[in-house]
N, C-alpha and C positions, 0 to 999 in steps of 0.2 A: 387610680383614679377612683376606684370604687371605695377604698378605704378614705380617701379624702373627702368624698361625699358623705360617706357614713359619720366622719368626724364631724363635718359641718352640720349635719342635721341633728347630731346630738347637742352641739353647741347651742342651735337654734332653738331646739325643745326646752334646754334648759333656762334660756333667757325668756322665753314665753311663761314657764312655769313660775319664775321669780315674782312675787308681788310687786307692785309699784311701790318704792320706798317714799316715806313723806319727805318733801322738799325740806331742806335746812332753814334754821332761822337766819335772819340776817347777821352778817358777820360782826365780830366785836361783842362786847358785854354792855350794851348801851342800857340796858334795864337794871344794872348794878346798883344804882343808887335807890331805885324803887323797891328792889328786893330786900336791899338793907334795910330800907324803912319800915318794911312789913315785919322784918325780925325784930326791929327796935319797938315797933309799937306791940308786939307780942310779948316782949321781955318786960315791958312795962305795965301792961295789962294782960292778963292771961286770956286768951280767946275761950268764947264758952264751948263747951262740947255740945255735940250734935245740933249745931246751928245749920242754917241754911247758908251754903257757901255761894257766893256770886262772883265768878271769875271770867278772865277775858280782858277785852280791849278797852279802848275809852268810852265806849258807850256803857260799861259797868262802871269804870272809874269815876265819871262825871255825874253817876246818880247820886246826886248830893242828898236827896231826900228818900234814899232807898230804906232806911230804917223805919222811918215814919210809914212809908207806902206799903210795907211789908208787915208792919205791926199787926198783932201781937208776936208774929212769928220773930224769932231771933235771927239776925244776919250778921255774916261777915262779906265785907266788900275786898276782893282782892284782885280788881280791874287795873291793868297797867296801859297806859296810852301807847297806841302804835303797835300793840302785841299781835301777832299771827298765831293762827292754832299751833304752828311748829314752836313759836316762843313759849306758850303756856306749856308745851310738852318739855319743853327745854329746862323750865323752872316748875315741874309738876310737884316735886317734893316740897318744894319751899312756898308753893301758892295753894295746893290742893291737899296732898295726902297728910301733911302735919296736922290738919285741922279735922279730920276723922269726922266728916260733916254728916249731917242727917240726908240732905239732899245737896245736889250740886246744879246750880243754873248758870249755863255756860253761854258766853257771847262772844264768837270770834270767828274769822273767816273772811270778813269785808276787807281788812288789810292785805290778806293773802292774796286775794284776787286783784287788787290795785298794785301789789307789787309785782305782778306777771303769773302767779300760780294758775293753772288751768283748774277748772271746777274738779276734776277726778284728783288731781292732787290735793286740793283742800278736803275733799271728802276722805281720802287716804290717810291725811295727817289728823282727821278726827278719829278715823278708825284707831290709829295708835293712840290717842288720848283716851279712848274707851278700853283699849287692851291694858294700859298702864292702869286705869282706874280699877278694873276688875282684879289685876294683881295686888294691888295695895289696898283697896276698898271693897271689895267684893261685889255685892248686890246694890250698893247705894245707888240709889237713882239720880239720872241726868238728865237735866231738861235742857235742850238746845234752843235757845231763842233764834228764830230765823234771821238770815243775814238781811240788814234792812237796806232799803233803797233810800237815796240822798240826790238831791240835785247835783252835786259835783261828781258823784260817779254813777248817773243816771245811764251812761252810756254800757255800764257794766251789768244793767238789771237781766239781761238774757242768762249771763254767766252766774248771776246771784241766785236766779230762780233754778238754774240747773243744780247748785249745791243745795238748796232748799228742798227741792224736789227728792234728790237723791237721800239727804238725811230725814226726811219725813218718811221715805219708804224703808230706811233702815230701822226707825223708831217703830214702824209696825210690825216689824219682825222680832225686836229685840226688848224683852220684859225690862230691862233696866234703863231703858232711853224713851224720852218723851219729846216731842217737837211742839214747840209753841210758835204759831204762826202771828208776828205782828206786822209783817210787811204788808199784807192784804190793807190792814187798817191805816196803813201810811200813804197809801195812794188814792187820789181823787182824781176823776176825769182824766185819767191816763198819765197822771204825773205825781211826783211827790208832794205831799201837803205842805202848807207852810208852816212848818214845826221846827225850823232849823236856826241855828245863830248866823252871824254874819259869814262864817265859813262854807256854808251850804253842805255842811259834813256832819257837825255834832248838832245834837239834837237841844233844843230849847225845853223849858218846863212843860210847854203843850206837847211835845213829843214824849215825854215821860208820863204825861198824863194819859196818854193813849196806851202806852206799855204797861202801866200799873193795874188796870183791872184784868187786861189780858193774861198776864203772868200770876196774878194773885189767883184768878180762876183756874189756871192749868195747876196751880200747887194745892188747891183746896181738897181734890178728892185724895183718898189714900192711894198712893202710888202701889204699883203692881209688886215692887220690891222693897225691901226694908234695908237699911244700912245696918251692919253688924253692929252690935252695941247700943243702938238707938231704938227705943222702943215706941 
């Protein structure tokens, strides 16, 4: 009996010591056409070196005025609609590492929660992203845009806040990570502002008009770390 109890205690301790694994991306290769389109665009026009890479889900993908809004900073848009953080991690080489960017501006996490992930799982998936970034791109700075509120997903506001709070705390500790709060400016009188298109999920031009000065201001000061090879 003592031997059994000892074995059970060892197994329990090992389970507790094992870090939470990032939840997997959705099954299948539903993003294959978009990833192939990125490769085709790169083959047709070589992407600029040391650009600002914007990567993540549809809030990045649909930022049609991104180049103008961030000018004169040179940008690359690699948002793919519906992506979770786990999906960005799955396609890390194709959407992040290959560009050797000066900075990475990251938006994802909203779809993760909507798909049923817990806030701690979302944060753990982003930790995995940061680990991959450090292995491939060293000290390249990452700017995490806060998970945004929307009318369609307003019931998830508390979970979104948990994710934002955890990643803001992470950014306060880690030199290569900055947190950009856009969520606060998107709420008025206790509800999301009228800055969304018909689906109550994706932003209109008015939404991006809120994001633009906040993101620009975050990128203006010299970051605490620099990307290798970018002056």
